[in-house]
C-alpha positions as CSV (number, residue, x, y, z in Angstrom):
1,X,22.1,-19.4,-25.6
2,X,18.6,-20.3,-24.1
3,X,16.8,-23.5,-25.0
4,X,13.6,-23.1,-27.2
5,X,11.8,-25.7,-24.9
6,X,12.1,-27.5,-21.6
7,X,10.3,-30.4,-19.9
8,X,10.1,-30.0,-16.0
9,X,9.1,-33.6,-15.4
10,X,11.8,-34.7,-13.0
11,X,13.6,-37.0,-15.4
12,X,16.8,-35.1,-15.0
13,X,16.9,-33.9,-18.6
14,X,15.8,-30.3,-19.5
15,X,14.1,-29.9,-16.2
16,X,15.1,-26.2,-15.9
17,X,15.0,-23.2,-18.1
18,X,18.4,-21.5,-17.9
19,X,20.8,-19.7,-20.0
20,X,23.9,-21.5,-21.4
21,X,26.5,-18.7,-20.9
22,X,29.1,-19.1,-23.5
23,X,31.8,-16.4,-23.5
24,X,30.0,-14.5,-20.6
25,X,32.0,-13.4,-17.6
26,X,29.1,-12.0,-15.6
27,X,25.3,-12.5,-15.9
28,X,23.5,-9.2,-15.1
29,X,20.0,-10.9,-15.1
30,X,18.0,-13.9,-16.6
31,X,14.1,-13.2,-16.3
32,X,11.2,-15.3,-17.4
33,X,7.7,-14.0,-17.8
34,X,4.4,-15.7,-18.5
35,X,2.0,-14.7,-21.3
36,X,0.4,-12.1,-19.1
37,X,3.6,-10.3,-18.5
38,X,4.0,-11.5,-14.9
39,X,7.6,-12.1,-13.8
40,X,7.8,-15.8,-12.7
41,X,11.5,-16.1,-12.2
42,X,14.7,-14.1,-12.2
43,X,18.4,-14.7,-11.3
44,X,21.9,-13.3,-11.6
45,X,23.6,-16.8,-11.1
46,X,24.8,-18.4,-14.3
47,X,23.8,-22.0,-13.4
48,X,20.5,-21.2,-11.9
49,X,17.2,-21.9,-13.8
50,X,13.4,-21.9,-13.6
51,X,11.8,-25.2,-12.7
52,X,8.5,-24.3,-14.3
53,X,6.7,-23.6,-11.0
54,X,5.3,-20.4,-9.4
55,X,5.0,-20.5,-5.6
56,X,5.2,-24.3,-5.7
57,X,2.5,-24.6,-8.3
58,X,3.3,-26.3,-11.7
59,X,2.6,-24.0,-14.6
60,X,0.8,-25.0,-17.8
61,X,2.3,-26.0,-21.0
62,X,2.8,-22.8,-23.1
63,X,5.2,-20.2,-24.3
64,X,7.2,-18.0,-21.9
65,X,9.3,-15.0,-22.7
66,X,12.8,-14.7,-21.4
67,X,15.2,-11.8,-21.3
68,X,18.9,-12.1,-20.4
69,X,21.8,-9.7,-20.2
70,X,25.4,-10.2,-19.4
71,X,29.0,-9.0,-20.0
72,X,31.3,-10.9,-22.2
73,X,35.1,-11.2,-21.5
74,X,35.9,-8.1,-23.5
75,X,33.5,-6.0,-21.3
76,X,30.8,-5.8,-23.9
77,X,27.2,-5.9,-22.8
78,X,25.3,-8.8,-24.5
79,X,21.5,-8.9,-24.4
80,X,19.1,-11.6,-25.6
81,X,15.3,-12.1,-25.6
82,X,13.0,-14.8,-27.0
83,X,10.5,-17.4,-26.2
84,X,10.7,-20.9,-24.7
85,X,8.0,-23.5,-24.6
86,X,7.2,-25.3,-21.4
87,X,6.2,-28.9,-22.2
88,X,4.3,-31.0,-19.6
C-alpha cells in the first residue's frame, strides 16, 4: 500500500511518502517521479521514504507518480503504481 497523500511539514505525521509493505518479504524498488518524469527518490529499503525534497529543496504541492515492486512470502512478484499528492 502507498498513501494517496502526504504532508512533509515536520509535525511527525505523514511526513514521508513510503510504501506500507504488507505481506512483502523483499522490496525490489520504490521510486517517485515528478510530473516531468524526473526521478526524485528511489530506495530498496522497506522503511525508507521520500521527504518531499530534491537536493534539499522543498518541492511544490502537486501530484507525484510512484512505482513499487517487491516479492511476497510465496515468491510471487507484486508490482504497484499510482499517484500521491504532496500537500504543503
